[in-house]
C-alpha positions in Angstrom: 144.4 57.7 106.9 141.5 59.2 106.1 138.5 57.1 103.7 137.2 58.5 100.6 134.4 58.9 102.5 135.5 61.0 105.1 137.4 63.0 103.1 134.2 63.0 101.1 131.7 63.9 104.1 134.5 66.8 105.2 134.3 68.7 101.5 130.4 68.9 101.4 130.8 70.2 105.2 130.1 74.3 103.1 127.9 73.2 101.5 125.6 71.3 103.9 126.6 74.7 106.1 125.2 77.4 103.1 122.1 75.2 102.8 121.7 75.2 107.0 121.7 78.7 107.1 119.5 79.2 103.6 117.2 77.1 104.5 117.0 79.1 107.9 116.6 82.2 106.6 113.9 81.1 103.9 111.8 79.9 107.3 112.2 82.4 109.3 111.5 85.2 107.6 108.6 84.0 105.2 107.0 82.7 108.7 107.2 85.7 110.6 105.9 87.4 107.2 103.2 84.8 107.3 101.9 85.6 110.6 102.6 88.8 110.9 98.7 89.7 110.6 97.9 87.4 113.6 101.5 88.4 115.6 100.4 92.2 115.3 96.4 91.2 116.3 98.5 90.0 119.6 101.4 92.5 120.1 103.9 89.9 119.7 105.3 90.3 116.4 108.0 92.7 117.8 108.8 90.4 120.2 109.2 87.5 117.9 111.5 89.7 115.4 113.5 90.5 118.7 114.4 86.3 118.9 115.4 86.3 115.2 118.9 85.6 114.4 121.1 87.6 111.9 121.1 85.7 108.8 123.3 86.2 105.9 121.5 87.1 102.6 125.0 86.0 100.6 123.2 83.0 101.0 120.6 84.3 98.4 120.4 83.1 94.5 119.7 86.1 92.0 116.7 88.4 91.5 113.9 86.4 92.5 114.9 85.3 96.0 116.1 89.0 96.6 113.1 90.0 95.9 110.7 87.9 97.6 113.3 88.6 101.0 112.7 91.9 100.1 108.7 91.4 100.4 109.3 89.1 103.8 111.6 91.6 105.2 109.5 94.8 104.4 106.1 93.2 105.7 108.1 92.4 109.0 109.6 95.9 109.1 106.6 97.8 109.1 104.7 95.5 111.7 107.6 96.0 113.9 107.8 100.0 113.6 103.9 100.7 113.8 102.6 97.6 115.8 101.4 99.6 118.8 100.5 103.2 117.1 101.5 106.7 116.7 102.1 106.3 121.1 104.0 103.1 121.0 106.1 103.2 117.4 109.4 102.0 117.5 112.2 104.5 116.6 114.5 102.0 116.0 114.7 98.5 114.0 117.2 95.7 115.2 120.1 95.0 113.8 118.8 90.9 113.0 116.5 92.7 110.6 117.7 96.4 109.6 120.9 94.4 108.4 119.3 91.8 105.6 116.6 94.6 104.6 118.9 97.3 103.9 121.6 94.6 102.0 119.0 93.1 99.9 117.4 96.4 99.0 120.9 97.7 97.9 121.5 94.4 96.0 117.6 95.6 94.2 118.3 99.1 93.9 115.1 100.1 95.9 115.0 101.3 99.6 113.7 99.7 103.0 110.9 99.8 103.4 107.1 98.3 102.8 106.6 99.8 99.4 104.4 99.4 96.1 106.8 97.6 94.7 107.1 95.1 97.8 103.3 94.9 98.5 101.9 94.6 95.1 104.6 94.1 92.4 106.7 91.4 94.0 103.9 89.6 96.0 101.8 87.9 93.7 100.9 84.7 91.9 99.2 84.5 88.4 97.5 81.6 87.5 98.2 81.7 83.6 95.5 79.1 83.1 93.1 80.7 85.6 93.7 83.9 85.0 93.8 84.5 89.0 96.2 86.5 90.7 96.8 85.6 94.8 98.5 87.8 97.2 101.5 85.3 98.8 101.7 87.7 101.8 99.2 90.3 103.3 98.5 92.9 106.1 96.5 92.5 109.2 92.6 92.9 107.4 92.1 89.2 106.0 90.6 88.7 102.8 89.8 92.6 102.5 93.9 92.9 103.1 94.4 90.4 100.1 91.9 91.9 98.0 93.5 95.4 98.1 96.7 93.7 96.6 95.1 91.8 94.1 93.2 94.7 92.8 95.8 96.6 92.4 98.0 94.2 90.7 95.0 93.8 87.6 95.5 97.4 87.4 99.5 96.7 86.9 98.5 94.3 84.5 95.0 95.9 82.7 98.3 98.8 81.8 100.3 96.0 80.7 98.0 95.7 78.4 99.0 99.1 76.7 102.8 99.3 76.6 102.9 98.0 73.4 101.0 100.8 72.2 102.9 103.5 74.1 105.9 101.9 72.5 104.4 102.4 69.0 103.8 106.3 69.6 107.0 106.5 70.9 108.4 104.8 67.2 105.7 106.6 65.1 106.7 109.7 66.7 110.6 109.9 65.9 109.3 108.5 62.3 106.9 111.6 61.9 104.2 109.0 61.1 100.6 110.9 61.8 98.5 108.4 60.4 100.3 105.9 63.0 100.6 107.7 65.6 96.9 108.8 65.4 95.4 105.2 65.5 98.6 104.7 68.4 96.8 107.3 70.5 93.5 106.6 69.6 94.3 103.2 71.6 95.0 104.2 74.8 91.7 105.4 76.4 90.7 101.6 76.3 93.7 101.0 78.0 93.0 103.7 80.9 89.5 102.4 80.5 90.6 99.0 81.8 92.9 100.1 84.6 89.4 102.3 85.9 87.5 98.7 85.2 90.2 96.9 87.3 90.5 99.8 90.2 86.9 99.9 90.8 86.6 96.2 91.9 88.3 97.5 95.0 84.3 98.6 96.4 83.1 94.9 95.9 85.4 93.4 98.4 87.5 96.0 100.7 85.3 97.9 103.0 86.6 101.2 104.1 86.8 101.2 107.5 88.7 98.2 107.0 91.6 100.2 104.5 91.2 103.0 106.5 91.4 101.4 110.4 93.4 98.3 110.0 95.5 98.1 106.8 96.6 101.7 105.8 98.5 102.3 108.8 101.1 99.5 107.9 101.4 101.4 105.0 102.6 104.6 106.2 106.6 106.1 106.0 108.8 107.8 108.8 110.2 111.3 109.0 109.0 114.7 108.4 106.9 116.8 111.0 103.6 115.7 111.3 105.1 112.1 111.4 104.6 110.5 115.1 108.8 109.8 113.6 109.9 113.4 112.4 113.4 111.7 112.1 112.9 109.2 110.8 114.1 105.2 111.7 116.9 104.3 112.8 118.3 100.8 111.4 120.4 99.3 113.8 123.8 97.6 112.6 123.7 100.3 109.6 124.0 103.5 110.7 123.5 105.2 114.2 121.5 108.4 112.0 117.6 108.0 111.7 116.7 107.7 108.3 113.6 109.1 106.5 111.3 107.0 104.3 108.0 107.2 102.1 105.5 104.6 102.5 104.1 102.6 100.0 101.8 105.4 97.9 100.3 104.3 94.3 102.7 107.4 93.2 105.1 105.1 93.1 103.7 102.7 90.8 105.0 103.1 87.1 102.0 103.2 85.6 100.8 107.1 85.0 103.9 108.3 85.2 104.7 106.1 82.2 102.1 107.9 80.6 103.0 111.5 81.4 105.8 110.5 80.1 105.0 109.4 76.5 102.1 112.3 76.5 104.5 115.2 78.0 102.8 115.6 80.9 104.9 118.3 83.1 103.4 119.1 86.4 104.0 121.6 89.2 107.5 122.2 90.6 106.4 120.9 94.0 104.6 118.2 92.5 107.3 116.8 90.0 109.9 116.3 92.7 107.6 114.5 94.8 106.4 112.1 91.9 110.6 111.8 91.0 111.1 111.0 94.8 108.7 107.9 94.1 111.0 106.6 91.7 113.2 105.7 94.3 110.8 102.9 95.2 110.4 101.1 92.0 112.4 98.9 90.4 115.2 100.6 88.9 114.8 99.1 85.4 110.9 101.1 85.6 112.4 104.1 86.4 114.9 103.8 83.8 112.3 103.0 81.4 110.6 106.5 82.5 113.2 108.6 81.9 114.3 106.9 78.9 110.8 107.7 77.7 111.2 111.6 78.9 114.3 111.8 77.3 112.9 110.9 73.8 109.1 111.2 73.1 108.4 113.6 70.5 104.3 113.0 70.6 103.1 116.3 72.4 106.0 118.3 70.2 105.0 116.5 66.9 101.4 116.4 67.7 101.8 120.4 68.3 104.0 121.3 65.4 102.0 119.1 62.9 98.3 121.5 63.4 96.8 118.2 62.0 93.2 118.0 63.2 92.8 114.3 63.7 95.9 113.7 65.3 95.2 116.7 68.0 91.6 115.0 68.5 93.7 112.1 69.2 96.0 113.3 71.7 93.8 115.4 73.5 91.1 111.9 74.0 94.2 110.0 75.3 94.7 113.0 78.0 90.9 113.2 78.5 91.3 109.2 79.5 93.8 110.5 82.1 92.0 113.3 83.3 89.0 110.3 84.0 91.0 107.8 85.8 92.5 110.4 87.7 88.7 111.9 88.4 88.0 108.2 89.3 90.9 108.3 91.9 89.9 110.9 93.3 86.5 109.4 94.4 88.3 106.8 95.9 90.6 108.2 98.2 87.9 110.5 99.1 85.8 107.3 99.9 89.0 105.2 101.5 90.6 107.5 103.4 89.1 111.6 103.8 85.8 110.3 104.3 87.3 107.6 107.1 89.5 110.0 108.8 86.6 112.4 109.2 84.8 109.6 111.5 84.3 110.4 115.1 84.7 106.2 115.5 88.1 106.1 113.5 91.1 104.3 114.0 92.8 106.9 116.8 95.3 105.0 117.5 96.9 106.5 113.7 95.9 110.1 114.2 99.1 110.8 112.4 97.9 109.6 109.1 94.5 111.3 109.0 94.5 112.7 105.4 98.0 112.7 104.8 98.8 110.3 102.2 101.5 107.5 102.9 103.4 108.6 100.6 103.8 112.0 102.8 101.7 114.3 100.8 98.1 116.3 101.2 96.7 113.9 99.4 93.0 115.5 97.6 95.1 118.1 96.3 97.9 116.3 95.1 95.8 114.2 93.3 93.7 117.6 92.3 97.0 119.2 90.8 98.0 116.0 88.8 94.2 116.3 87.1 94.5 119.9 86.7 98.1 120.3 84.5 97.3 117.3 82.7 94.4 119.1 81.4 96.0 121.8 80.9 98.6 119.5 78.6 95.6 120.0 75.9 96.5 121.4 72.8 93.5 123.5 71.3 91.4 121.8 68.5 90.2 123.7 65.6 87.0 125.4 66.2 84.4 124.3 63.4 81.7 126.3 61.9 
């Protein structure tokens, strides 16, 4: 006859096993993600991943744990593919990595690749007392790579300060309150100035050489004629067919797409299709937020129909602030990508990227098109004598 103590221990066995698997999962993925830059430098990341056990993601609990797992697996996955450069690129991911990565991605509703969502949005710790932001995991590049993540996060926070005004603009446009809408629109340039001020900090501690030669290759996607992986990557244990994925890109941020949606900016069909595709890499609620704004915004139509000079001027000032931000983005890209791609001393292990964006677009024509369509959205103002 079993004692009460023996029965209790037996009943706890499944729970003990659960925690054992859970802790192994947390430790294995966390350690590999933390050590990724060092292991890549030694060309040892792939070997470490190939020894990794296949862990059950059903042990994860809730949104935060799934998001953290996605960050870890995305960094590991990017390093596994690109560790050896274009020539030694991995054409498939091992089952021990692809199965949990895809499972976590499906649970979250985002894609299994290192994207803006995983590298920035879910990869920072914010200290409310000091106001400082710290990255949890980093790409190769040391403190400069950490700076890239935290500065990009600061741009997101600067945008967050203006969300209330964006929502008020939507509401007052619905109500037909021209005076209130004018006030809302006049507040948007300040938000965009804060965003531009934040991104300008990139120059302080991130060199163009480090970004282009060391960090940027790991933000690359897979698939397309100019890619060393034209057909994509096979996720073993999921499918034997290669899958194409878009790499990490600023276009995957919901910031400018939200602003465009509020102001009614419509981009050229090819550019618009690309931006729509970028939403697949955003958190689900971000994507739905933009779609809801697009469906309901009456800001532009009200400005056009009102023939109110003050309102039209405020609307055009908001658009000009977006144009200025996009112009500054062109300057950033020129410094960190275009100029670097034209050096003789550039990192030739990753030639496939060249002046193409990690998102797959021809980067300067893409950014300039965004700026042009924003400018064309302006509404003619009455000429004063």
